[in-house]
C-alpha angles and dihedrals in degrees: 000000000000132000092263091056092052092047091051092048092048093048091046091052092048091049092049092051093043092050092048093050091046095050102037101077098039089049091054092048091046092052091049092050092047091050091048091049091051090049091053091048091052091049092049090049091049091049091050095235126136115248119223108242094201127116113290132188089252093054091051090048090050090053091052092047092049089052091051091049090048091052090051091048090051089053091050091048091049090049091052090051090051092051092049090047090049090058094040098053114099 
């Protein structure tokens, strides 16, 4: 293994860890908001009321959290590509 291989492996590992740390907390908050939104929808359906389908603060927050998770997943994917390239280089 050459120096280029080790650099690629190191950068890939750093990107994977960075992406995981960047996506972990927003994913947990997104799941909690989604669960809370589903609970409210069930309650509204049980109550017989019509639920407003407009934009809410929670829906905007879920969009922001999804974007943060997507950015973390892109970093993880790039890290995986770097690791594979680190092993594939001659």
